[in-house]
C-alpha positions in Angstrom: -41.5 -14.7 -32.5 -40.7 -17.6 -34.9 -37.2 -18.8 -35.5 -36.4 -17.7 -39.1 -34.2 -20.1 -41.1 -33.3 -18.9 -44.6 -31.8 -21.0 -47.4 -30.0 -19.2 -50.2 -27.6 -19.8 -53.1 -25.5 -17.4 -55.1 -26.9 -18.9 -58.3 -29.8 -21.0 -59.5 -29.7 -24.6 -60.3 -27.6 -25.9 -57.3 -30.6 -27.6 -55.6 -31.6 -24.9 -53.1 -35.4 -25.5 -53.3 -35.1 -29.3 -53.3 -33.0 -29.2 -50.2 -35.3 -26.7 -48.6 -38.2 -29.0 -49.1 -36.5 -32.0 -47.6 -35.3 -30.0 -44.5 -38.8 -28.7 -44.0 -40.2 -32.2 -44.1 -37.6 -33.6 -41.7 -38.2 -30.9 -39.1 -42.0 -31.4 -39.5 -41.5 -35.2 -39.1 -39.8 -34.5 -35.8 -42.9 -32.7 -34.6 -41.5 -29.1 -34.9 -44.2 -26.5 -35.6 -43.0 -25.2 -39.0 -44.2 -22.9 -41.7 -42.5 -22.9 -45.2 -42.1 -19.7 -47.2 -41.0 -19.4 -50.8 -39.6 -15.9 -51.4 -38.3 -16.7 -54.9 -41.2 -14.7 -56.2 -39.9 -14.6 -59.8 -39.9 -18.4 -60.0 -41.7 -19.9 -57.1 -41.5 -23.7 -57.1 -41.4 -24.8 -53.4 -45.2 -25.4 -53.3 -44.9 -27.9 -56.2 -42.6 -30.2 -54.1 -45.1 -30.0 -51.3 -48.0 -30.7 -53.7 -49.8 -27.8 -52.2 -51.0 -26.0 -55.3 -54.5 -27.4 -55.1 -55.0 -26.8 -51.4 -55.4 -23.1 -51.2 -56.3 -21.3 -48.0 -56.1 -17.7 -49.3 -54.9 -15.7 -52.3 -54.7 -12.0 -52.7 -53.0 -9.4 -54.9 -50.6 -6.8 -53.6 -49.7 -3.4 -55.0 -46.0 -2.8 -54.6 -45.5 -1.2 -58.0 -46.5 2.2 -59.4 -47.2 2.9 -63.1 -48.2 6.0 -65.1 -51.6 6.4 -66.7 -53.1 9.0 -69.0 -56.0 11.2 -68.0 -57.6 11.6 -71.5 -59.8 14.5 -70.7 -56.8 16.6 -69.7 -54.7 15.8 -72.7 -54.6 18.7 -75.2 -52.7 16.7 -77.9 -49.7 18.9 -77.8 -47.3 16.0 -78.2 -44.8 17.8 -75.8 -44.4 14.5 -73.8 -42.9 12.9 -76.9 -41.1 15.8 -78.5 -39.4 16.7 -75.2 -38.8 13.0 -74.3 -40.4 13.1 -70.9 -39.8 9.4 -70.4 -36.2 8.3 -70.3 -37.4 4.6 -70.2 -39.0 5.0 -73.7 -42.4 4.0 -72.2 -44.3 6.8 -74.1 -45.3 6.3 -77.7 -47.6 8.5 -79.9 -50.9 7.3 -81.2 -51.2 9.2 -84.6 -54.8 8.1 -85.1 -56.1 9.5 -81.7 -53.4 12.0 -81.2 -52.6 10.9 -77.6 -49.6 9.3 -75.9 -49.7 5.6 -75.2 -48.0 4.2 -72.2 -46.1 0.9 -72.3 -46.9 -0.4 -68.9 -44.1 -2.9 -68.9 -41.4 -0.3 -69.8 -42.9 2.2 -67.4 -40.8 2.5 -64.2 -43.4 4.7 -62.4 -40.8 7.4 -61.9 -43.4 10.2 -62.3 -41.5 12.3 -64.8 -44.4 12.5 -67.2 -46.7 13.7 -64.4 -44.1 16.3 -63.3 -43.4 17.7 -66.7 -46.8 17.7 -68.4 -48.1 21.3 -68.3 -51.7 20.1 -68.4 -51.4 17.5 -65.6 -52.6 14.8 -68.0 -50.6 12.0 -66.4 -51.1 10.2 -63.0 -48.9 7.7 -61.2 -50.8 5.1 -59.2 -50.2 1.8 -57.5 -51.1 -1.3 -59.6 -51.3 -5.0 -59.0 -47.8 -6.3 -59.0 -47.9 -9.7 -57.5 -49.9 -12.3 -55.6 -49.5 -13.9 -52.2 -50.8 -17.5 -51.7 -51.4 -19.3 -48.5 -51.5 -23.0 -49.1 -51.5 -26.3 -47.2 -49.0 -29.0 -48.0 -49.8 -32.7 -48.1 -47.4 -32.9 -45.2 -49.8 -30.8 -43.1 -47.9 -27.6 -42.7 -48.6 -24.2 -44.1 -46.8 -23.0 -47.3 -46.7 -19.3 -48.2 -45.6 -18.3 -51.7 -45.6 -15.1 -53.8 -45.5 -14.6 -57.5 -44.5 -11.4 -59.4 -46.8 -10.2 -62.2 -45.1 -9.7 -65.5 -43.3 -6.3 -65.7 -43.9 -5.4 -62.0 -40.1 -5.0 -61.5 -40.4 -4.7 -57.7 -40.0 -8.2 -56.5 -38.0 -7.0 -53.4 -41.0 -5.1 -52.2 -43.2 -8.2 -52.8 -40.8 -10.3 -50.7 -41.2 -7.8 -47.9 -45.0 -8.0 -48.1 -44.8 -11.8 -48.3 -42.6 -12.0 -45.2 -45.0 -9.7 -43.3 -48.0 -12.0 -44.2 -46.0 -15.1 -43.3 -45.1 -13.7 -39.9 -48.8 -13.0 -39.3 -49.8 -16.6 -40.1 -46.9 -18.0 -38.0 -48.1 -15.9 -35.0 -51.8 -16.7 -35.5 -51.1 -20.5 -35.8 -48.3 -20.6 -33.2 -45.7 -21.8 -35.7 -42.3 -21.5 -34.0 -40.1 -22.2 -37.0 -40.2 -20.5 -40.4 -38.2 -22.1 -43.2 -37.6 -19.6 -46.0 -36.5 -20.6 -49.5 -34.7 -17.5 -50.8 -34.2 -16.3 -54.4 -30.9 -16.8 -56.1 -28.4 -14.0 -56.6 -27.6 -10.9 -54.4 -30.3 -8.4 -55.6 -33.2 -6.7 -53.8 -35.3 -9.9 -53.3 -32.4 -11.5 -51.5 -31.8 -8.5 -49.3 -35.5 -8.3 -48.4 -35.5 -12.1 -47.6 -32.4 -11.9 -45.4 -33.7 -9.2 -43.1 -34.5 -10.5 -39.6 -33.2 -14.1 -40.1 -31.7 -16.1 -37.2 -29.6 -18.4 -39.4 -28.8 -18.9 -43.1 -27.9 -22.0 -45.0 -25.9 -21.4 -48.2 -26.2 -24.1 -50.8 -23.4 -24.5 -53.3 -21.9 -27.2 -55.5 -18.3 -28.0 -56.4 -17.9 -25.7 -59.5 -16.0 -22.5 -59.9 -19.2 -20.5 -60.8 -21.1 -21.8 -57.8 -18.3 -21.0 -55.4 -17.9 -17.6 -56.9 -21.6 -16.8 -56.5 -21.7 -18.3 -53.0 -18.9 -16.0 -52.0 -21.0 -13.0 -53.3 -24.1 -14.0 -51.3 -22.0 -14.7 -48.2 -20.7 -11.1 -48.4 -24.3 -9.9 -48.3 -25.1 -12.2 -45.3 -22.0 -10.9 -43.5 -23.3 -7.3 -43.9 -26.4 -8.4 -42.0 -24.2 -10.2 -39.4 -26.3 -13.3 -39.6 -24.7 -16.7 -38.6 -24.6 -19.1 -41.5 -23.3 -22.5 -42.7 -22.7 -24.2 -46.0 -24.1 -27.3 -47.6 -22.2 -28.7 -50.6 -24.6 -30.4 -53.0 -23.5 -32.9 -55.6 -20.4 -32.9 -53.5 -18.5 -35.7 -55.4 -19.4 -34.3 -58.8 -15.9 -32.7 -59.1 -13.4 -33.6 -56.4 -11.0 -30.7 -57.2 -13.9 -28.3 -56.9 -14.9 -29.9 -53.6 -11.4 -29.4 -52.3 -11.4 -25.7 -53.4 -14.7 -25.1 -51.5 -13.3 -26.7 -48.3 -10.1 -24.6 -48.6 -12.4 -21.5 -48.9 -14.4 -22.5 -45.8 -11.2 -23.1 -43.8 -9.7 -19.8 -44.8 -12.9 -17.9 -43.9 -13.8 -20.0 -40.8 -17.2 -21.0 -42.2 -19.1 -24.0 -40.9 -19.7 -27.0 -43.2 -23.1 -28.3 -42.3 -22.8 -31.3 -44.5 -22.4 -32.7 -48.0 -24.9 -34.4 -50.3 -23.5 -36.7 -53.0 -24.4 -36.7 -56.6 -27.5 -38.9 -56.6 -29.3 -40.2 -59.7 -32.5 -40.5 -57.6 -32.9 -36.7 -57.3 -34.1 -35.9 -60.9 -36.9 -38.6 -60.6 -38.0 -37.2 -57.2 -38.1 -33.7 -58.6 -40.0 -34.7 -61.7 -42.6 -36.3 -59.5 -42.9 -33.3 -57.2 -41.7 -35.2 -54.2 -38.8 -34.2 -51.8 -36.0 -36.7 -51.9 -36.5 -37.4 -48.2 -40.0 -38.7 -49.0 -39.2 -40.3 -52.3 -36.2 -42.3 -51.0 -36.1 -42.1 -47.2 -33.4 -44.7 -46.9 -31.1 -43.5 -49.7 -27.7 -41.8 -49.2 -29.1 -38.3 -49.8 -31.8 -38.8 -47.2 -29.3 -40.1 -44.7 -27.0 -37.1 -45.2 -30.0 -34.7 -45.0 -31.0 -36.2 -41.7 -27.6 -35.5 -40.3 -27.8 -31.9 -41.5 -31.3 -31.6 -40.0 -29.9 -32.7 -36.6 -27.4 -29.9 -36.7 -30.1 -27.4 -37.6 -32.3 -28.6 -34.7 -29.4 -28.0 -32.3 -29.1 -24.4 -33.6 -32.8 -23.8 -33.2 -32.7 -25.2 -29.6 -29.7 -23.0 -28.7 -31.5 -19.9 -30.0 -34.5 -20.6 -27.8 -32.4 -20.7 -24.6 
């Protein structure tokens, strides 16, 4: 089974995906058989940094959401579904012209109340397309698996689970021993689905009060899974007092600091061009620090394989 390395952050905008891309490239450069997975299915961007969007191996839709639908032949136009407020999510409206209920598919939660309460059985609840899974090839010659939620699907956690299953199958089929997983921000269902079964987690934060607060929240989730983890401080010299606060927090909680990446004006240009910083500026300060972090990660992977 592949070694599963997850990279998360308590909040968006701290550089999680950019750092994930560089770590993946560094491990691949060292000859490690990796596969990269983007589980931020509400805003998948990892494939952009690998310039993989135009090199597709496979794409398919998944049905992890259920929605209600009307069976017109069974509707007797009684309007009971509206008058008795069958739907607590306000997904049912009345069509005065055709005298039938209309279902707002985005507002519908697929709870099945309309099906249960309609005396004529004029409603059905069925699985619908809720997202896509894409298998791509990066220009750096490793596989990239991404997923993307369809508007209104509302079950991105389930999509992450399906995405992980598919990625595990690809890793097994192609003998990829290391899976690097870019996680979604926050602490919701997608993060929980992504964390399941990981061997190690990297938490990305930056020296701000909000970033530390949200990192602490995601760390509490990681601890519930009893997964070993470490911290990377990005933009580490952006606010020295904030950096000090993070290190005090790490010391108080006996958390490993994997490394620090300084505020680097080269990053925005690399991101704008869709290139990991390790490839755009391989001799820069950020690249050097990331190489040191990568060495620590390789040690953890090696220790796990013993």
